[in-house]
C-alpha positions as CSV (number, residue, x, y, z in Angstrom):
1,X,-0.5,-5.2,-52.6
2,X,-4.1,-6.4,-52.2
3,X,-5.7,-4.4,-49.6
4,X,-8.3,-5.6,-46.8
5,X,-11.5,-4.4,-48.5
6,X,-11.5,-3.3,-52.6
7,X,-14.3,-0.6,-51.5
8,X,-14.0,1.8,-48.8
9,X,-17.9,2.2,-48.2
10,X,-17.0,-1.3,-46.0
11,X,-14.4,-0.9,-44.2
12,X,-16.2,2.5,-43.4
13,X,-19.2,1.1,-42.7
14,X,-17.9,-2.1,-41.2
15,X,-15.8,0.7,-38.3
16,X,-18.6,2.6,-38.1
17,X,-21.0,0.0,-36.7
18,X,-17.7,-1.6,-34.3
19,X,-17.8,2.5,-32.6
20,X,-21.4,2.1,-32.6
21,X,-21.8,-0.8,-30.5
22,X,-19.2,-0.2,-27.9
23,X,-20.8,2.8,-27.1
24,X,-24.2,1.1,-27.1
25,X,-23.8,-2.6,-26.9
26,X,-26.9,-2.6,-29.5
27,X,-27.0,-3.2,-33.1
28,X,-29.5,-4.2,-34.7
29,X,-30.1,-7.7,-36.2
30,X,-29.5,-6.3,-39.7
31,X,-26.8,-4.6,-39.2
32,X,-25.4,-8.3,-37.3
33,X,-26.4,-9.7,-40.4
34,X,-23.9,-7.3,-42.1
35,X,-20.8,-7.7,-39.9
36,X,-21.8,-11.1,-40.6
37,X,-21.1,-11.1,-44.0
38,X,-18.3,-8.8,-44.3
39,X,-16.4,-11.1,-41.5
40,X,-17.3,-14.5,-44.2
41,X,-16.7,-12.8,-46.9
42,X,-13.2,-11.8,-45.7
43,X,-12.7,-15.0,-44.6
44,X,-13.1,-16.3,-48.1
45,X,-10.8,-14.8,-49.4
46,X,-8.0,-14.7,-46.7
47,X,-5.3,-16.3,-48.8
48,X,-5.5,-13.2,-50.4
49,X,-4.8,-10.7,-48.4
50,X,-1.2,-9.3,-46.4
51,X,-2.9,-6.7,-44.8
52,X,-5.6,-6.1,-42.5
53,X,-6.0,-2.1,-40.4
54,X,-5.4,-2.0,-36.3
55,X,-8.7,-0.8,-35.0
56,X,-8.1,2.0,-32.2
57,X,-6.8,0.6,-29.2
58,X,-10.1,2.1,-27.0
59,X,-12.0,-0.3,-29.6
60,X,-9.2,-3.2,-28.4
61,X,-9.9,-2.4,-25.5
62,X,-13.5,-2.4,-25.2
63,X,-14.1,-5.4,-26.3
64,X,-11.4,-7.3,-24.9
65,X,-8.9,-7.8,-27.4
66,X,-4.9,-7.4,-27.8
67,X,-4.2,-3.4,-27.9
68,X,-3.0,-3.9,-31.5
69,X,-5.8,-6.0,-32.6
70,X,-7.4,-5.1,-36.8
71,X,-10.8,-4.2,-37.5
72,X,-11.7,-8.3,-38.3
73,X,-11.3,-9.3,-35.0
74,X,-13.1,-6.6,-33.6
75,X,-15.8,-8.1,-35.6
76,X,-15.2,-10.8,-34.6
77,X,-16.1,-10.3,-31.0
78,X,-18.6,-8.0,-31.5
79,X,-20.7,-11.2,-33.1
80,X,-19.1,-14.1,-30.6
81,X,-20.7,-11.1,-27.7
82,X,-24.2,-10.5,-29.6
83,X,-24.4,-13.7,-31.9
84,X,-22.2,-16.5,-30.3
85,X,-21.7,-19.8,-32.4
86,X,-23.9,-22.6,-31.5
87,X,-20.5,-24.9,-31.4
88,X,-19.2,-22.9,-28.9
89,X,-16.5,-21.6,-31.1
90,X,-15.3,-18.2,-31.0
91,X,-15.1,-16.2,-33.9
92,X,-12.2,-14.2,-32.9
93,X,-10.2,-17.5,-32.2
94,X,-10.8,-18.6,-35.7
95,X,-10.0,-15.5,-37.2
96,X,-6.0,-15.1,-35.0
97,X,-5.6,-18.7,-36.1
98,X,-6.3,-17.3,-40.2
99,X,-4.3,-14.1,-39.8
100,X,-1.6,-16.5,-38.2
101,X,-1.6,-18.8,-41.1
102,X,-1.5,-16.6,-43.6
103,X,0.8,-14.5,-42.3
104,X,-1.2,-11.5,-42.6
105,X,0.6,-7.9,-41.5
106,X,-1.2,-5.0,-39.4
107,X,-0.6,-1.6,-40.2
């Protein structure tokens, strides 16, 4: 089984930044760059992923997501709020489509 992140440090950094954003609604440009890079990297390797980790219910709710959303959807929601795409598209919607397309399961 291929896990979403090969390096546990990345998932810890990602989750901690999302938790910080939920608590403060603030992240630095460098922190947002990191989240963007992580989400981009995930989308580039989406075909290799078969499992993603659910975020806690309170984090999902604070970000306006379904209560059983994964950390990557939370990341997308933070970026959609802090750095909207110029095209008007939502990263959350794009990532949900990928999850469905590749039949990725949640743990």
